[in-house]
C-alpha positions in Angstrom: 7.1 60.1 -3.4 10.3 58.2 -3.0 11.6 56.3 -5.9 13.6 53.8 -4.2 10.0 52.3 -2.6 9.0 51.7 -6.3 9.4 48.1 -7.3 12.7 47.3 -8.5 14.1 44.7 -10.9 14.8 41.1 -8.7 12.5 42.3 -6.0 9.3 40.3 -5.2 7.1 42.7 -5.8 8.3 43.6 -9.4 8.4 39.6 -10.1 4.7 39.3 -9.3 3.8 42.7 -11.0 5.5 41.4 -14.2 4.1 38.2 -14.5 0.3 39.1 -13.5 0.5 42.1 -15.8 1.6 39.8 -18.2 -1.3 37.5 -17.6 -3.8 40.3 -17.7 -2.7 41.2 -21.6 -2.8 37.4 -22.1 -6.5 37.1 -21.0 -7.8 40.2 -22.6 -6.3 39.7 -26.1 -7.3 35.9 -26.1 -11.0 36.5 -25.4 -11.4 39.5 -27.5 -10.0 37.9 -30.7 -11.0 34.1 -30.3 -13.8 34.4 -32.5 -11.5 35.5 -35.5 -10.4 32.5 -36.7 -14.0 30.7 -36.1 -16.0 33.2 -38.4 -16.6 30.6 -41.2 -17.7 27.8 -38.5 -19.7 30.3 -37.0 -21.4 31.5 -39.9 -22.1 28.1 -41.3 -23.8 27.4 -37.9 -25.9 30.0 -38.1 -26.5 30.3 -41.6 -25.4 33.5 -42.3 -22.8 35.8 -44.4 -18.9 36.3 -43.8 -19.7 39.9 -43.2 -22.5 39.5 -40.6 -20.4 36.6 -38.8 -17.4 39.4 -38.9 -19.3 41.9 -36.5 -18.6 39.3 -33.9 -14.9 40.5 -33.6 -16.1 44.1 -34.6 -18.7 44.1 -31.7 -15.8 43.6 -28.9 -13.5 46.2 -30.4 -16.5 48.8 -30.4 -17.3 47.5 -26.7 -13.7 48.3 -26.0 -13.2 51.7 -27.4 -16.9 52.8 -25.6 -15.3 51.2 -22.5 -12.1 52.9 -22.8 -14.2 56.5 -23.3 -16.0 55.6 -20.2 -12.7 54.7 -17.8 -11.1 57.6 -19.4 -13.7 59.6 -17.1 -14.1 57.1 -14.1 -11.0 55.6 -13.7 -9.6 57.4 -11.3 -12.4 56.8 -8.7 -11.7 53.2 -8.8 -8.8 50.7 -7.1 -6.5 50.0 -9.7 -6.0 46.5 -9.1 -10.1 46.0 -8.0 -10.9 47.3 -11.5 -8.9 44.8 -13.5 -9.9 42.2 -11.3 -13.4 42.8 -12.2 -12.5 43.4 -15.8 -11.1 40.0 -15.9 -13.1 37.9 -14.0 -16.9 39.4 -15.6 -14.9 39.3 -19.0 -14.2 35.7 -18.4 -17.7 34.7 -17.1 -19.0 36.6 -20.5 -16.7 34.5 -23.0 -18.1 31.2 -20.8 -21.8 32.4 -21.5 -20.9 32.8 -25.0 -20.6 29.2 -25.6 -24.6 28.9 -24.8 -25.8 31.8 -27.0 -28.8 30.6 -29.3 -28.3 33.5 -32.0 -25.7 35.4 -33.5 -27.3 38.6 -32.4 -27.0 37.6 -28.8 -23.5 36.3 -29.6 -23.1 39.8 -31.0 -24.5 41.8 -28.0 -22.3 39.9 -25.3 -19.5 40.6 -27.3 -20.3 44.5 -27.2 -20.8 43.8 -23.2 -17.4 42.0 -22.9 -15.0 44.4 -24.6 -16.9 47.3 -22.7 -15.6 45.5 -19.6 -12.6 44.2 -20.5 -11.4 47.7 -21.3 -11.1 48.3 -17.5 -7.5 46.6 -17.8 -6.2 48.5 -20.6 -7.8 51.8 -19.5 -5.4 51.4 -16.0 -2.5 48.7 -17.0 0.1 51.2 -17.9 -0.7 54.0 -15.2 -0.5 51.5 -12.6 3.2 50.5 -13.8 4.2 54.0 -14.2 3.1 54.5 -10.7 4.4 51.2 -9.1 7.4 50.2 -10.9 10.8 51.8 -10.8 11.7 54.1 -13.8 14.5 52.0 -15.0 12.6 48.7 -15.5 9.1 50.5 -16.1 10.0 50.1 -20.0 10.6 46.4 -19.1 7.3 46.1 -17.0 5.5 47.8 -20.4 6.8 45.4 -22.5 5.8 42.2 -20.5 2.1 43.7 -20.5 2.5 44.7 -24.4 3.7 40.9 -25.1 1.4 39.3 -23.2 -1.4 41.4 -25.4 0.4 39.7 -28.6 0.6 36.6 -27.2 -3.2 36.4 -25.8 -4.2 37.5 -29.3 -2.1 34.6 -31.2 -2.8 31.8 -28.6 -6.3 32.7 -28.1 -6.7 32.4 -32.5 -4.5 29.4 -32.5 -6.3 27.6 -29.5 -9.9 28.4 -30.7 -8.9 27.1 -33.9 -7.8 23.7 -32.8 -10.3 23.1 -30.1 -13.0 24.2 -32.5 -11.5 21.5 -35.5 -11.7 18.7 -32.4 -14.6 19.8 -30.3 -16.7 22.3 -31.7 -16.7 26.1 -31.8 -19.0 26.7 -28.6 -16.4 24.0 -26.7 -13.6 26.0 -27.8 -15.3 29.3 -26.6 -16.0 27.4 -23.2 -12.5 26.4 -22.8 -11.1 29.7 -23.4 -13.4 31.5 -21.0 -12.4 29.1 -18.3 -8.7 29.4 -19.0 -9.4 33.2 -19.0 -11.1 32.6 -15.5 -8.4 30.8 -13.9 -5.6 33.7 -15.0 -8.4 36.1 -13.6 -8.4 34.3 -10.3 -4.7 34.2 -10.2 -4.3 38.0 -11.1 -6.6 38.5 -8.0 -4.6 36.5 -5.4 -0.9 37.6 -6.7 -1.3 40.9 -7.9 0.1 43.8 -5.6 -2.2 46.7 -4.4 -1.1 49.9 -5.5 1.1 51.8 -3.0 1.3 55.3 -4.8 -2.3 55.7 -5.9 -5.6 56.5 -4.1 -9.1 57.0 -5.4 -10.3 60.3 -5.8 -13.3 62.3 -6.6 -13.3 63.2 -10.5 -13.5 66.5 -11.8 -15.9 66.3 -14.7 -15.0 69.5 -16.1 -11.5 69.1 -16.4 -11.5 65.3 -18.0 -14.0 66.9 -20.5 -11.3 70.1 -20.8 -8.5 67.3 -21.2 -10.7 65.1 -23.4 -11.4 68.0 -25.4 -8.0 68.7 -26.3 -7.3 65.0 -27.1 -9.8 65.5 -29.9 -8.9 68.9 -31.4 -5.2 68.3 -31.2 -3.7 68.0 -35.2 -0.9 65.6 -34.0 -3.0 63.6 -31.8 -5.8 63.4 -35.0 -3.2 61.9 -36.9 -2.0 59.6 -34.8 -6.1 58.2 -34.2 -6.1 58.2 -38.1 -2.9 56.1 -38.9 -3.9 53.7 -35.9 -7.2 53.5 -37.4 -5.8 52.8 -40.7 -3.8 50.1 -39.6 -5.4 48.4 -37.1 -8.6 48.1 -39.6 -6.4 46.8 -42.1 -5.0 44.6 -40.0 -8.1 42.9 -38.7 -10.0 42.9 -41.6 -7.2 41.2 -43.5 -7.5 38.4 -40.5 -11.2 38.2 -40.1 -11.2 36.9 -44.1 -8.1 35.0 -44.4 -9.6 32.0 -42.7 -12.8 31.8 -45.3 -10.3 32.0 -48.2 -7.6 29.4 -46.8 -10.8 26.9 -46.3 -12.3 27.5 -50.0 -11.0 26.4 -53.3 -8.0 26.2 -54.4 -6.2 26.1 -50.8 -8.6 23.9 -49.0 -6.4 23.8 -45.8 -7.5 22.3 -42.7 -8.3 23.9 -39.3 -4.9 22.8 -37.7 -3.0 24.1 -40.7 -4.9 27.8 -40.3 -4.1 27.9 -36.7 -0.5 28.3 -37.5 -1.0 30.8 -39.8 -1.5 33.3 -36.7 2.1 32.2 -35.3 3.0 35.4 -37.3 2.2 36.9 -34.2 5.1 36.0 -32.7 7.0 38.8 -34.4 4.8 41.6 -32.6 6.6 39.6 -29.2 10.0 40.5 -30.5 9.0 44.2 -31.5 8.0 45.0 -28.2 11.2 43.5 -26.6 13.1 45.7 -29.0 11.3 48.5 -28.2 11.7 48.2 -24.7 15.6 48.3 -25.0 15.5 51.2 -27.5 13.0 53.3 -25.0 15.7 52.4 -22.5 18.7 53.2 -24.7 17.0 56.7 -25.4 16.2 57.4 -22.0 20.1 57.0 -21.0 21.1 59.1 -24.0 18.3 61.9 -23.3 19.4 61.9 -19.2 
């Protein structure tokens, strides 16, 4: 493999990869967490508790976890681009369908399925970047993807809150679903095909052996625990924060609550700083 053939900074191919991978992260995380700021509204609409309505967020993340486990075995048998296209388009359609779900149970079930299919993007995005982008700028490309994740999570929450306040939660879900579908179509049209990867037959015995190592290695188990603790706390706080801010003594409006999620912008700066630090570390080690 000639590294000089990989996408380099300044090339048209690199610009398209960077833009489209950003859009993919934007779409995925806007859809995953769009219900988070809507939980009080949905709970009131379906006459249910805060705990039950929070399953709308948990369902997508549970579906995504299951999807990532599935694609850990199957991803290498599919085209990278085609898998991501399928994930982006099908998840957007499921988000659109969610706008008409008549019950909370069906809405939660749709969330599980949406999380499962959208995991196809997360399963292969980083693999695609390391295969197709020159090593000198792969950290930059990864930072664009992570920035898309962060901005997607932030913008999805802000848009959902503002739109729900103006047009109702169903229309808010519909609008974000249509926006995600448009991003998926743009991705389909402009994202470059893989040049250094070809689908291959899966060796399931080897995959099981590799997965077994990941689930028994003490170092990896500690990482899983830390990630679960951090993300569990993070998501739980945001799940119930809107209930608290809408209630006494704050009684904040939807519009004001929406901008609480601007705190996510620090995540964008974090990925940019990490990209620079990673690049500097590579230079020092080399």
